[in-house]
N, CA, C, O and CB atoms as a CASP TS submission, in Angstrom:
PFRMAT TS
TARGET T0000
AUTHOR 0000-0000-0000
METHOD Language model
MODEL 1
PARENT N/A
ATOM      1  N   MET     1       0.838  -1.119  -0.141  1.00  0.00           N
ATOM      2  CA  MET     1      -0.077   0.054  -0.037  1.00  0.00           C
ATOM      3  C   MET     1       0.983   1.353  -0.070  1.00  0.00           C
ATOM      4  O   MET     1       1.922   1.470   0.717  1.00  0.00           O
ATOM      5  CB  MET     1      -1.067  -0.029   1.457  1.00  0.00           C
ATOM      6  N   LYS     2       0.688   2.204  -1.020  1.00  0.00           N
ATOM      7  CA  LYS     2       1.394   3.381  -1.000  1.00  0.00           C
ATOM      8  C   LYS     2       0.801   4.415  -0.248  1.00  0.00           C
ATOM      9  O   LYS     2      -0.384   4.653  -0.479  1.00  0.00           O
ATOM     10  CB  LYS     2       1.611   3.806  -2.228  1.00  0.00           C
ATOM     11  N   ARG     3       1.516   5.215   0.785  1.00  0.00           N
ATOM     12  CA  ARG     3       0.880   5.960   1.637  1.00  0.00           C
ATOM     13  C   ARG     3       1.400   7.522   0.893  1.00  0.00           C
ATOM     14  O   ARG     3       2.482   7.809   0.380  1.00  0.00           O
ATOM     15  CB  ARG     3       1.335   5.557   3.328  1.00  0.00           C
ATOM     16  N   PHE     4       0.228   8.301   1.068  1.00  0.00           N
ATOM     17  CA  PHE     4       0.643   9.791   0.571  1.00  0.00           C
ATOM     18  C   PHE     4       0.496  10.548   1.613  1.00  0.00           C
ATOM     19  O   PHE     4       0.067  10.110   2.680  1.00  0.00           O
ATOM     20  CB  PHE     4      -0.165  10.436  -0.585  1.00  0.00           C
ATOM     21  N   LYS     5       0.870  11.895   1.400  1.00  0.00           N
ATOM     22  CA  LYS     5       0.731  12.878   2.517  1.00  0.00           C
ATOM     23  C   LYS     5      -0.201  13.789   2.008  1.00  0.00           C
ATOM     24  O   LYS     5      -0.279  13.913   0.786  1.00  0.00           O
ATOM     25  CB  LYS     5       2.040  13.591   2.968  1.00  0.00           C
ATOM     26  N   GLY     6      -1.015  14.534   2.843  1.00  0.00           N
ATOM     27  CA  GLY     6      -1.859  15.498   2.326  1.00  0.00           C
ATOM     28  C   GLY     6      -2.510  16.353   3.380  1.00  0.00           C
ATOM     29  O   GLY     6      -2.100  16.150   4.523  1.00  0.00           O
ATOM     30  N   GLU     7      -3.250  17.081   3.258  1.00  0.00           N
ATOM     31  CA  GLU     7      -3.909  18.335   4.185  1.00  0.00           C
ATOM     32  C   GLU     7      -5.540  18.195   4.128  1.00  0.00           C
ATOM     33  O   GLU     7      -6.193  18.156   3.085  1.00  0.00           O
ATOM     34  CB  GLU     7      -3.435  20.026   3.497  1.00  0.00           C
ATOM     35  N   VAL     8      -6.084  18.125   5.503  1.00  0.00           N
ATOM     36  CA  VAL     8      -7.523  17.960   5.685  1.00  0.00           C
ATOM     37  C   VAL     8      -8.155  19.384   5.070  1.00  0.00           C
ATOM     38  O   VAL     8      -7.916  20.444   5.649  1.00  0.00           O
ATOM     39  CB  VAL     8      -7.907  17.679   7.376  1.00  0.00           C
ATOM     40  N   ALA     9      -8.957  19.341   3.890  1.00  0.00           N
ATOM     41  CA  ALA     9      -9.443  20.506   3.369  1.00  0.00           C
ATOM     42  C   ALA     9     -10.544  20.982   4.188  1.00  0.00           C
ATOM     43  O   ALA     9     -10.706  22.190   4.360  1.00  0.00           O
ATOM     44  CB  ALA     9      -9.823  20.344   2.018  1.00  0.00           C
ATOM     45  N   TRP    10     -11.420  19.990   4.775  1.00  0.00           N
ATOM     46  CA  TRP    10     -12.670  20.078   5.650  1.00  0.00           C
ATOM     47  C   TRP    10     -13.123  18.792   6.174  1.00  0.00           C
ATOM     48  O   TRP    10     -12.877  17.726   5.610  1.00  0.00           O
ATOM     49  CB  TRP    10     -13.818  20.672   4.904  1.00  0.00           C
ATOM     50  N   PHE    11     -13.765  18.899   7.224  1.00  0.00           N
ATOM     51  CA  PHE    11     -14.409  17.830   7.731  1.00  0.00           C
ATOM     52  C   PHE    11     -15.415  18.240   8.781  1.00  0.00           C
ATOM     53  O   PHE    11     -15.167  18.972   9.739  1.00  0.00           O
ATOM     54  CB  PHE    11     -13.456  16.905   8.231  1.00  0.00           C
ATOM     55  N   CYS    12     -16.664  17.644   8.470  1.00  0.00           N
ATOM     56  CA  CYS    12     -17.831  17.895   8.985  1.00  0.00           C
ATOM     57  C   CYS    12     -17.988  16.848  10.383  1.00  0.00           C
ATOM     58  O   CYS    12     -18.053  15.630  10.218  1.00  0.00           O
ATOM     59  CB  CYS    12     -18.927  17.699   7.787  1.00  0.00           C
ATOM     60  N   LYS    13     -18.030  17.348  11.500  1.00  0.00           N
ATOM     61  CA  LYS    13     -18.042  16.253  12.724  1.00  0.00           C
ATOM     62  C   LYS    13     -19.487  15.678  12.755  1.00  0.00           C
ATOM     63  O   LYS    13     -19.735  14.493  12.977  1.00  0.00           O
ATOM     64  CB  LYS    13     -17.657  16.972  14.321  1.00  0.00           C
ATOM     65  N   SER    14     -20.196  16.416  12.568  1.00  0.00           N
ATOM     66  CA  SER    14     -21.711  15.850  12.807  1.00  0.00           C
ATOM     67  C   SER    14     -21.974  14.890  11.690  1.00  0.00           C
ATOM     68  O   SER    14     -22.704  13.921  11.900  1.00  0.00           O
ATOM     69  CB  SER    14     -22.930  17.070  12.787  1.00  0.00           C
ATOM     70  N   ARG    15     -21.406  15.102  10.463  1.00  0.00           N
ATOM     71  CA  ARG    15     -21.599  13.988   9.550  1.00  0.00           C
ATOM     72  C   ARG    15     -20.623  12.835   9.333  1.00  0.00           C
ATOM     73  O   ARG    15     -20.815  11.846   8.626  1.00  0.00           O
ATOM     74  CB  ARG    15     -21.763  14.523   8.385  1.00  0.00           C
ATOM     75  N   GLY    16     -19.486  13.144  10.101  1.00  0.00           N
ATOM     76  CA  GLY    16     -18.524  12.327   9.987  1.00  0.00           C
ATOM     77  C   GLY    16     -17.887  12.071   8.732  1.00  0.00           C
ATOM     78  O   GLY    16     -17.522  10.932   8.442  1.00  0.00           O
ATOM     79  N   GLU    17     -17.726  13.057   7.960  1.00  0.00           N
ATOM     80  CA  GLU    17     -17.141  12.941   6.602  1.00  0.00           C
ATOM     81  C   GLU    17     -16.291  14.014   6.036  1.00  0.00           C
ATOM     82  O   GLU    17     -16.611  15.133   6.439  1.00  0.00           O
ATOM     83  CB  GLU    17     -18.155  12.775   5.713  1.00  0.00           C
ATOM     84  N   GLY    18     -15.444  13.982   5.335  1.00  0.00           N
ATOM     85  CA  GLY    18     -14.937  15.343   4.652  1.00  0.00           C
ATOM     86  C   GLY    18     -14.040  15.135   3.461  1.00  0.00           C
ATOM     87  O   GLY    18     -14.289  14.215   2.681  1.00  0.00           O
ATOM     88  N   MET    19     -13.057  15.899   3.283  1.00  0.00           N
ATOM     89  CA  MET    19     -12.118  15.864   1.946  1.00  0.00           C
ATOM     90  C   MET    19     -10.725  16.084   2.344  1.00  0.00           C
ATOM     91  O   MET    19     -10.367  16.909   3.185  1.00  0.00           O
ATOM     92  CB  MET    19     -12.502  17.028   0.822  1.00  0.00           C
ATOM     93  N   ILE    20     -10.039  15.372   1.752  1.00  0.00           N
ATOM     94  CA  ILE    20      -8.410  15.678   2.096  1.00  0.00           C
ATOM     95  C   ILE    20      -7.770  16.006   0.481  1.00  0.00           C
ATOM     96  O   ILE    20      -8.022  15.392  -0.556  1.00  0.00           O
ATOM     97  CB  ILE    20      -7.477  14.013   2.969  1.00  0.00           C
ATOM     98  N   TYR    21      -7.011  17.000   0.651  1.00  0.00           N
ATOM     99  CA  TYR    21      -6.562  17.576  -0.573  1.00  0.00           C
ATOM    100  C   TYR    21      -4.790  16.760  -0.517  1.00  0.00           C
ATOM    101  O   TYR    21      -3.932  16.830   0.363  1.00  0.00           O
ATOM    102  CB  TYR    21      -6.703  19.623  -0.490  1.00  0.00           C
ATOM    103  N   SER    22      -4.788  16.133  -1.667  1.00  0.00           N
ATOM    104  CA  SER    22      -3.251  15.624  -1.956  1.00  0.00           C
ATOM    105  C   SER    22      -2.623  16.323  -2.823  1.00  0.00           C
ATOM    106  O   SER    22      -3.294  16.469  -3.845  1.00  0.00           O
ATOM    107  CB  SER    22      -3.093  14.288  -2.462  1.00  0.00           C
ATOM    108  N   PRO    23      -1.549  16.851  -2.852  1.00  0.00           N
ATOM    109  CA  PRO    23      -0.609  17.649  -3.657  1.00  0.00           C
ATOM    110  C   PRO    23      -0.001  16.699  -4.667  1.00  0.00           C
ATOM    111  O   PRO    23       0.385  17.020  -5.791  1.00  0.00           O
ATOM    112  CB  PRO    23       0.511  18.348  -2.766  1.00  0.00           C
ATOM    113  N   ASP    24       0.036  15.524  -4.145  1.00  0.00           N
ATOM    114  CA  ASP    24       0.754  14.380  -5.235  1.00  0.00           C
ATOM    115  C   ASP    24      -0.255  14.224  -6.337  1.00  0.00           C
ATOM    116  O   ASP    24       0.178  14.030  -7.473  1.00  0.00           O
ATOM    117  CB  ASP    24       1.071  12.713  -4.520  1.00  0.00           C
ATOM    118  N   HIS    25      -1.598  14.288  -6.125  1.00  0.00           N
ATOM    119  CA  HIS    25      -2.578  14.182  -7.295  1.00  0.00           C
ATOM    120  C   HIS    25      -3.152  15.398  -7.648  1.00  0.00           C
ATOM    121  O   HIS    25      -3.876  15.527  -8.635  1.00  0.00           O
ATOM    122  CB  HIS    25      -3.676  13.274  -7.038  1.00  0.00           C
ATOM    123  N   GLN    26      -2.854  16.315  -6.867  1.00  0.00           N
ATOM    124  CA  GLN    26      -3.516  17.748  -7.029  1.00  0.00           C
ATOM    125  C   GLN    26      -5.099  17.785  -7.255  1.00  0.00           C
ATOM    126  O   GLN    26      -5.699  18.386  -8.146  1.00  0.00           O
ATOM    127  CB  GLN    26      -2.850  18.481  -8.306  1.00  0.00           C
ATOM    128  N   GLN    27      -5.621  17.004  -6.240  1.00  0.00           N
ATOM    129  CA  GLN    27      -7.243  16.864  -6.281  1.00  0.00           C
ATOM    130  C   GLN    27      -7.554  16.363  -4.581  1.00  0.00           C
ATOM    131  O   GLN    27      -6.756  16.038  -3.703  1.00  0.00           O
ATOM    132  CB  GLN    27      -7.845  15.442  -7.671  1.00  0.00           C
ATOM    133  N   VAL    28      -8.750  16.442  -4.570  1.00  0.00           N
ATOM    134  CA  VAL    28      -9.203  16.206  -3.128  1.00  0.00           C
ATOM    135  C   VAL    28     -10.028  14.698  -3.073  1.00  0.00           C
ATOM    136  O   VAL    28     -10.855  14.322  -3.904  1.00  0.00           O
ATOM    137  CB  VAL    28     -10.274  17.565  -2.624  1.00  0.00           C
ATOM    138  N   PHE    29      -9.644  14.065  -2.056  1.00  0.00           N
ATOM    139  CA  PHE    29     -10.444  12.718  -2.067  1.00  0.00           C
ATOM    140  C   PHE    29     -11.535  12.655  -0.545  1.00  0.00           C
ATOM    141  O   PHE    29     -11.281  13.170   0.544  1.00  0.00           O
ATOM    142  CB  PHE    29      -9.113  11.270  -2.069  1.00  0.00           C
ATOM    143  N   TYR    30     -12.521  12.016  -0.852  1.00  0.00           N
ATOM    144  CA  TYR    30     -13.569  11.851   0.133  1.00  0.00           C
ATOM    145  C   TYR    30     -12.997  11.128   1.180  1.00  0.00           C
ATOM    146  O   TYR    30     -12.308  10.157   0.865  1.00  0.00           O
ATOM    147  CB  TYR    30     -14.787  11.180  -0.369  1.00  0.00           C
ATOM    148  N   VAL    31     -13.156  11.435   2.508  1.00  0.00           N
ATOM    149  CA  VAL    31     -12.856  10.452   3.685  1.00  0.00           C
ATOM    150  C   VAL    31     -13.976  10.294   4.614  1.00  0.00           C
ATOM    151  O   VAL    31     -14.628  11.310   4.857  1.00  0.00           O
ATOM    152  CB  VAL    31     -11.655  10.910   4.521  1.00  0.00           C
ATOM    153  N   HIS    32     -14.308   9.203   5.169  1.00  0.00           N
ATOM    154  CA  HIS    32     -15.356   8.967   6.011  1.00  0.00           C
ATOM    155  C   HIS    32     -14.638   8.653   7.520  1.00  0.00           C
ATOM    156  O   HIS    32     -13.505   8.171   7.538  1.00  0.00           O
ATOM    157  CB  HIS    32     -16.286   7.730   5.382  1.00  0.00           C
ATOM    158  N   TYR    33     -15.190   8.881   8.489  1.00  0.00           N
ATOM    159  CA  TYR    33     -14.697   8.781   9.733  1.00  0.00           C
ATOM    160  C   TYR    33     -14.110   7.522  10.031  1.00  0.00           C
ATOM    161  O   TYR    33     -13.109   7.475  10.746  1.00  0.00           O
ATOM    162  CB  TYR    33     -15.630   9.065  10.605  1.00  0.00           C
ATOM    163  N   SER    34     -14.698   6.357   9.494  1.00  0.00           N
ATOM    164  CA  SER    34     -14.337   4.845   9.763  1.00  0.00           C
ATOM    165  C   SER    34     -12.893   4.710   9.164  1.00  0.00           C
ATOM    166  O   SER    34     -12.201   3.751   9.504  1.00  0.00           O
ATOM    167  CB  SER    34     -15.462   3.707   8.996  1.00  0.00           C
ATOM    168  N   ALA    35     -12.460   5.570   8.353  1.00  0.00           N
ATOM    169  CA  ALA    35     -11.212   5.308   7.841  1.00  0.00           C
ATOM    170  C   ALA    35      -9.856   6.055   8.993  1.00  0.00           C
ATOM    171  O   ALA    35      -8.646   5.845   8.911  1.00  0.00           O
ATOM    172  CB  ALA    35     -11.283   5.997   6.176  1.00  0.00           C
ATOM    173  N   ILE    36     -10.438   6.764   9.801  1.00  0.00           N
ATOM    174  CA  ILE    36      -9.347   7.518  10.557  1.00  0.00           C
ATOM    175  C   ILE    36      -9.055   6.604  11.604  1.00  0.00           C
ATOM    176  O   ILE    36      -9.837   5.937  12.282  1.00  0.00           O
ATOM    177  CB  ILE    36      -9.748   8.979  11.130  1.00  0.00           C
ATOM    178  N   ASN    37      -7.569   6.683  11.644  1.00  0.00           N
ATOM    179  CA  ASN    37      -6.769   5.652  12.831  1.00  0.00           C
ATOM    180  C   ASN    37      -6.447   6.423  13.931  1.00  0.00           C
ATOM    181  O   ASN    37      -5.490   7.193  14.019  1.00  0.00           O
ATOM    182  CB  ASN    37      -5.294   4.940  12.358  1.00  0.00           C
ATOM    183  N   SER    38      -7.354   6.167  14.835  1.00  0.00           N
ATOM    184  CA  SER    38      -7.322   7.216  16.259  1.00  0.00           C
ATOM    185  C   SER    38      -7.639   6.190  17.401  1.00  0.00           C
ATOM    186  O   SER    38      -8.236   5.123  17.254  1.00  0.00           O
ATOM    187  CB  SER    38      -8.682   8.652  16.276  1.00  0.00           C
ATOM    188  N   ASN    39      -7.126   6.710  18.577  1.00  0.00           N
ATOM    189  CA  ASN    39      -7.259   5.787  19.930  1.00  0.00           C
ATOM    190  C   ASN    39      -8.845   6.558  20.306  1.00  0.00           C
ATOM    191  O   ASN    39      -9.594   5.946  21.067  1.00  0.00           O
ATOM    192  CB  ASN    39      -5.668   6.068  21.408  1.00  0.00           C
ATOM    193  N   GLN    40      -9.177   7.568  19.877  1.00  0.00           N
ATOM    194  CA  GLN    40     -10.228   8.324  20.571  1.00  0.00           C
ATOM    195  C   GLN    40     -11.613   7.718  20.285  1.00  0.00           C
ATOM    196  O   GLN    40     -11.828   7.224  19.179  1.00  0.00           O
ATOM    197  CB  GLN    40     -10.195   9.815  20.140  1.00  0.00           C
ATOM    198  N   ASP    41     -12.348   7.733  21.025  1.00  0.00           N
ATOM    199  CA  ASP    41     -14.066   7.260  20.965  1.00  0.00           C
ATOM    200  C   ASP    41     -14.611   7.882  19.714  1.00  0.00           C
ATOM    201  O   ASP    41     -15.185   7.231  18.840  1.00  0.00           O
ATOM    202  CB  ASP    41     -15.115   7.889  22.381  1.00  0.00           C
ATOM    203  N   PHE    42     -14.386   9.277  19.670  1.00  0.00           N
ATOM    204  CA  PHE    42     -14.980  10.203  18.701  1.00  0.00           C
ATOM    205  C   PHE    42     -13.990  10.639  17.596  1.00  0.00           C
ATOM    206  O   PHE    42     -13.308  11.654  17.735  1.00  0.00           O
ATOM    207  CB  PHE    42     -15.503  11.435  19.433  1.00  0.00           C
ATOM    208  N   LYS    43     -13.919   9.810  16.434  1.00  0.00           N
ATOM    209  CA  LYS    43     -12.884  10.278  15.395  1.00  0.00           C
ATOM    210  C   LYS    43     -13.228  11.569  14.514  1.00  0.00           C
ATOM    211  O   LYS    43     -14.177  11.673  13.737  1.00  0.00           O
ATOM    212  CB  LYS    43     -12.652   9.106  14.408  1.00  0.00           C
ATOM    213  N   VAL    44     -12.373  12.411  14.767  1.00  0.00           N
ATOM    214  CA  VAL    44     -12.345  13.513  13.667  1.00  0.00           C
ATOM    215  C   VAL    44     -11.283  14.036  13.105  1.00  0.00           C
ATOM    216  O   VAL    44     -10.260  13.666  13.680  1.00  0.00           O
ATOM    217  CB  VAL    44     -12.878  14.529  14.019  1.00  0.00           C
ATOM    218  N   LEU    45     -11.092  14.759  12.200  1.00  0.00           N
ATOM    219  CA  LEU    45     -10.162  15.372  11.568  1.00  0.00           C
ATOM    220  C   LEU    45     -10.035  16.928  11.632  1.00  0.00           C
ATOM    221  O   LEU    45     -11.044  17.539  11.283  1.00  0.00           O
ATOM    222  CB  LEU    45     -10.299  14.961  10.376  1.00  0.00           C
ATOM    223  N   ASN    46      -9.086  17.575  11.975  1.00  0.00           N
ATOM    224  CA  ASN    46      -9.011  18.922  11.935  1.00  0.00           C
ATOM    225  C   ASN    46      -8.632  19.604  10.713  1.00  0.00           C
ATOM    226  O   ASN    46      -7.667  19.219  10.052  1.00  0.00           O
ATOM    227  CB  ASN    46      -8.230  19.274  12.841  1.00  0.00           C
ATOM    228  N   LYS    47      -9.408  20.684  10.351  1.00  0.00           N
ATOM    229  CA  LYS    47      -9.009  21.367   9.162  1.00  0.00           C
ATOM    230  C   LYS    47      -7.841  22.002   9.195  1.00  0.00           C
ATOM    231  O   LYS    47      -7.476  22.766  10.088  1.00  0.00           O
ATOM    232  CB  LYS    47      -9.867  22.228   8.785  1.00  0.00           C
ATOM    233  N   GLY    48      -7.018  21.588   7.872  1.00  0.00           N
ATOM    234  CA  GLY    48      -5.554  22.194   7.951  1.00  0.00           C
ATOM    235  C   GLY    48      -4.698  21.338   8.457  1.00  0.00           C
ATOM    236  O   GLY    48      -3.508  21.639   8.371  1.00  0.00           O
ATOM    237  N   ALA    49      -5.072  20.071   9.108  1.00  0.00           N
ATOM    238  CA  ALA    49      -4.087  19.219   9.645  1.00  0.00           C
ATOM    239  C   ALA    49      -3.299  18.492   8.488  1.00  0.00           C
ATOM    240  O   ALA    49      -3.759  18.310   7.361  1.00  0.00           O
ATOM    241  CB  ALA    49      -4.756  18.218  10.602  1.00  0.00           C
ATOM    242  N   GLU    50      -2.110  18.121   8.896  1.00  0.00           N
ATOM    243  CA  GLU    50      -1.270  17.252   7.951  1.00  0.00           C
ATOM    244  C   GLU    50      -1.562  15.852   8.112  1.00  0.00           C
ATOM    245  O   GLU    50      -1.433  15.374   9.239  1.00  0.00           O
ATOM    246  CB  GLU    50       0.220  17.434   8.161  1.00  0.00           C
ATOM    247  N   VAL    51      -1.957  15.081   7.108  1.00  0.00           N
ATOM    248  CA  VAL    51      -2.154  13.634   7.308  1.00  0.00           C
ATOM    249  C   VAL    51      -1.402  12.919   6.255  1.00  0.00           C
ATOM    250  O   VAL    51      -0.944  13.479   5.258  1.00  0.00           O
ATOM    251  CB  VAL    51      -3.644  13.232   7.274  1.00  0.00           C
ATOM    252  N   GLU    52      -1.269  11.375   6.577  1.00  0.00           N
ATOM    253  CA  GLU    52      -0.850  10.513   5.696  1.00  0.00           C
ATOM    254  C   GLU    52      -2.089   9.363   5.493  1.00  0.00           C
ATOM    255  O   GLU    52      -2.806   8.931   6.396  1.00  0.00           O
ATOM    256  CB  GLU    52       0.548   9.959   6.207  1.00  0.00           C
ATOM    257  N   PHE    53      -2.129   9.064   4.341  1.00  0.00           N
ATOM    258  CA  PHE    53      -3.383   8.249   3.883  1.00  0.00           C
ATOM    259  C   PHE    53      -3.055   7.317   2.858  1.00  0.00           C
ATOM    260  O   PHE    53      -2.055   7.435   2.151  1.00  0.00           O
ATOM    261  CB  PHE    53      -4.510   9.126   3.341  1.00  0.00           C
ATOM    262  N   VAL    54      -3.959   6.308   2.759  1.00  0.00           N
ATOM    263  CA  VAL    54      -3.841   5.301   1.719  1.00  0.00           C
ATOM    264  C   VAL    54      -5.351   5.385   0.779  1.00  0.00           C
ATOM    265  O   VAL    54      -6.448   5.426   1.335  1.00  0.00           O
ATOM    266  CB  VAL    54      -3.560   3.704   2.517  1.00  0.00           C
ATOM    267  N   LEU    55      -5.222   5.396  -0.313  1.00  0.00           N
ATOM    268  CA  LEU    55      -6.214   5.395  -1.236  1.00  0.00           C
ATOM    269  C   LEU    55      -6.775   3.892  -1.570  1.00  0.00           C
ATOM    270  O   LEU    55      -6.090   2.887  -1.762  1.00  0.00           O
ATOM    271  CB  LEU    55      -5.667   6.099  -2.448  1.00  0.00           C
ATOM    272  N   TYR    56      -8.087   3.995  -1.589  1.00  0.00           N
ATOM    273  CA  TYR    56      -8.799   2.729  -2.261  1.00  0.00           C
ATOM    274  C   TYR    56      -9.180   3.317  -3.746  1.00  0.00           C
ATOM    275  O   TYR    56      -9.368   4.517  -3.946  1.00  0.00           O
ATOM    276  CB  TYR    56     -10.323   2.161  -1.316  1.00  0.00           C
ATOM    277  N   THR    57      -9.261   2.392  -4.672  1.00  0.00           N
ATOM    278  CA  THR    57      -9.449   3.058  -5.931  1.00  0.00           C
ATOM    279  C   THR    57     -10.189   1.571  -6.546  1.00  0.00           C
ATOM    280  O   THR    57      -9.822   0.416  -6.329  1.00  0.00           O
ATOM    281  CB  THR    57      -7.825   3.764  -6.764  1.00  0.00           C
ATOM    282  N   ASN    58     -11.120   1.957  -7.214  1.00  0.00           N
ATOM    283  CA  ASN    58     -11.801   0.802  -8.262  1.00  0.00           C
ATOM    284  C   ASN    58     -12.275   1.696  -9.551  1.00  0.00           C
ATOM    285  O   ASN    58     -11.868   2.846  -9.719  1.00  0.00           O
ATOM    286  CB  ASN    58     -13.343  -0.116  -7.487  1.00  0.00           C
ATOM    287  N   LEU    59     -13.143   1.067 -10.402  1.00  0.00           N
ATOM    288  CA  LEU    59     -13.325   1.559 -11.624  1.00  0.00           C
ATOM    289  C   LEU    59     -14.056   2.798 -11.613  1.00  0.00           C
ATOM    290  O   LEU    59     -13.917   3.594 -12.542  1.00  0.00           O
ATOM    291  CB  LEU    59     -13.919   0.647 -12.401  1.00  0.00           C
ATOM    292  N   TYR    60     -14.943   3.066 -10.489  1.00  0.00           N
ATOM    293  CA  TYR    60     -15.609   4.270 -10.509  1.00  0.00           C
ATOM    294  C   TYR    60     -15.105   5.579  -9.548  1.00  0.00           C
ATOM    295  O   TYR    60     -15.496   6.736  -9.706  1.00  0.00           O
ATOM    296  CB  TYR    60     -16.949   3.878 -10.179  1.00  0.00           C
ATOM    297  N   MET    61     -14.294   5.190  -8.675  1.00  0.00           N
ATOM    298  CA  MET    61     -13.899   6.194  -7.716  1.00  0.00           C
ATOM    299  C   MET    61     -12.730   5.951  -7.191  1.00  0.00           C
ATOM    300  O   MET    61     -12.149   4.885  -7.391  1.00  0.00           O
ATOM    301  CB  MET    61     -14.749   6.362  -6.715  1.00  0.00           C
ATOM    302  N   SER    62     -12.200   6.993  -6.390  1.00  0.00           N
ATOM    303  CA  SER    62     -11.129   6.799  -5.515  1.00  0.00           C
ATOM    304  C   SER    62     -11.496   7.408  -4.031  1.00  0.00           C
ATOM    305  O   SER    62     -12.019   8.522  -4.046  1.00  0.00           O
ATOM    306  CB  SER    62      -9.843   7.473  -6.159  1.00  0.00           C
ATOM    307  N   GLN    63     -11.325   6.928  -3.038  1.00  0.00           N
ATOM    308  CA  GLN    63     -11.564   7.498  -1.740  1.00  0.00           C
ATOM    309  C   GLN    63     -10.594   7.166  -0.677  1.00  0.00           C
ATOM    310  O   GLN    63      -9.820   6.282  -1.044  1.00  0.00           O
ATOM    311  CB  GLN    63     -12.830   7.120  -1.302  1.00  0.00           C
ATOM    312  N   VAL    64     -10.392   7.589   0.514  1.00  0.00           N
ATOM    313  CA  VAL    64      -9.609   7.382   1.559  1.00  0.00           C
ATOM    314  C   VAL    64      -9.732   6.090   2.264  1.00  0.00           C
ATOM    315  O   VAL    64     -10.794   6.039   2.886  1.00  0.00           O
ATOM    316  CB  VAL    64      -9.800   8.361   2.375  1.00  0.00           C
ATOM    317  N   GLU    65      -9.018   5.047   2.376  1.00  0.00           N
ATOM    318  CA  GLU    65      -9.058   3.967   3.134  1.00  0.00           C
ATOM    319  C   GLU    65      -8.662   4.096   4.282  1.00  0.00           C
ATOM    320  O   GLU    65      -9.407   3.580   5.115  1.00  0.00           O
ATOM    321  CB  GLU    65      -8.516   3.083   2.698  1.00  0.00           C
ATOM    322  N   TYR    66      -7.603   4.679   4.740  1.00  0.00           N
ATOM    323  CA  TYR    66      -6.976   4.614   5.936  1.00  0.00           C
ATOM    324  C   TYR    66      -6.398   6.254   5.917  1.00  0.00           C
ATOM    325  O   TYR    66      -5.880   6.771   4.927  1.00  0.00           O
ATOM    326  CB  TYR    66      -5.790   3.279   6.006  1.00  0.00           C
ATOM    327  N   VAL    67      -6.595   6.888   7.142  1.00  0.00           N
ATOM    328  CA  VAL    67      -5.828   8.182   7.185  1.00  0.00           C
ATOM    329  C   VAL    67      -5.586   8.309   8.838  1.00  0.00           C
ATOM    330  O   VAL    67      -6.308   7.878   9.737  1.00  0.00           O
ATOM    331  CB  VAL    67      -6.767   9.580   6.442  1.00  0.00           C
ATOM    332  N   LYS    68      -4.415   8.996   8.926  1.00  0.00           N
ATOM    333  CA  LYS    68      -3.775   9.253  10.114  1.00  0.00           C
ATOM    334  C   LYS    68      -3.140  10.588  10.190  1.00  0.00           C
ATOM    335  O   LYS    68      -2.365  10.895   9.285  1.00  0.00           O
ATOM    336  CB  LYS    68      -2.841   8.266  10.344  1.00  0.00           C
ATOM    337  N   GLU    69      -3.389  11.494  11.237  1.00  0.00           N
ATOM    338  CA  GLU    69      -2.770  12.794  11.544  1.00  0.00           C
ATOM    339  C   GLU    69      -1.231  12.587  11.796  1.00  0.00           C
ATOM    340  O   GLU    69      -0.745  11.714  12.516  1.00  0.00           O
ATOM    341  CB  GLU    69      -3.478  13.461  12.823  1.00  0.00           C
ATOM    342  N   VAL    70      -0.574  13.509  11.103  1.00  0.00           N
ATOM    343  CA  VAL    70       1.050  13.245  11.328  1.00  0.00           C
ATOM    344  C   VAL    70       1.489  14.353  12.536  1.00  0.00           C
ATOM    345  O   VAL    70       1.422  15.576  12.412  1.00  0.00           O
ATOM    346  CB  VAL    70       2.066  13.583   9.687  1.00  0.00           C
ATOM    347  N   ALA    71       1.830  13.815  13.412  1.00  0.00           N
ATOM    348  CA  ALA    71       2.246  14.606  14.697  1.00  0.00           C
ATOM    349  C   ALA    71       3.372  15.701  14.476  1.00  0.00           C
ATOM    350  O   ALA    71       3.770  16.377  15.424  1.00  0.00           O
ATOM    351  CB  ALA    71       2.796  13.566  15.800  1.00  0.00           C
TER
END
C-alpha cells in the first residue's frame, strides 16, 4: 500500500465525513470517519491538519481507506 501525504480540506464532525487534499494528485479525496486511525472514541480530523493516507481505488472512484494525522 502506497501512503501519501496531504492536508484536511474540511471535515464535518456531525456527518463524520470530509475531504483531504493531495498535492501528489492535485485533487481532493472523500474521507469517512471510519477510515480514521485514532484511539479516541469520537474520531475527527482538524481542518488544515497534515495527514498520511492510503487510497482505495476501483473503476468508479477513489476514496481514502486509511488516514492518520501526522504529529
